[in-house]
N, C-alpha and C positions, 0 to 999 in steps of 0.2 A: 085191639090188642098186636102189637106187632111181636113174633116169635123169630128170636135170633135164631140164624141156622151159620154153620161155619162150615164153609168149603175144604175138606181135605186137599192139602197141596199136591200137585202131581209133579213127581221128581222124574226128572228127564235125565238119562243116563251121560255121565261127565265124558265118558270115552264109549267110543262104539267101534268095536273091532269086530274086522271080516276076518270071520272062522271059516273055510272050506268044507261045506256040508257032507263031503265025500270021506275027507281023512282027518277033519281037525285041526287043521294047519293053519296057526293065526301069526305067522312070523315072513315066512317066506314066499314071494309073490315072484312072476313076471308079466311083461306087455309083448305083445308081436304088433308091430306096427307094418300096413301092406302100402306099396305105392310109395316109399320114402327117398328123397333126396337128400343125401348127407353132404355138406361141404363142410372140408376142414381147411383151414389156413395154416402155412406153415411158414419159418423163418429158417434160411439157412443159416446156420453157426460156422465160424471162422475154421474148423476143421471139417467141414463138409456135412456135418451130422446137421441131421432138420429139427427143430421143436415145433409143435402146434401152436398157435397162440390163439384160436378161435373156432367152434364148432358152430355149426348151423343147421338146422333140419326144417325140412318141410313133409308133411305127412298127407298123401293126395288120397290114402285108401282107409279102410277099418282098421281100429286100434282095438286087439282084443285083450284080456288080462286074464290070468291061467294061475293055479296054485303051483306052485316049485315041487310040492312033494309028490302031488299026483296026476298032475298035468289037466284037473278039471276045469272046464271053461266058467271062469268068473264074473264074464263081461257085464254082468248085471251090476257088481260092483263097483264098475271101472269111475263111474262119476263120484263116488265115494271116496275112492282113493286119489281122485285127481284133488280133491277138495282136502284132503288131509295131506298132500304132499306140498314139504317145506323144505 
């Protein structure tokens, strides 16, 4: 005799938000990159002013991720941040 068993559906969260464990902030964060070369290309306008036309950056060092409210180091969440960056 075969017994029918139903497995409960596992619900995965549709949105995973980063929340600072120290202050509870879940909206404002910042990155700090070490060893960075920034290259900005400009065009000079007729009036002598300049307009940026492109920005390139190369990061050679470590990138840290922080809470913008309390400055807690949240680098452990940086990979998730990058995955959710659109």
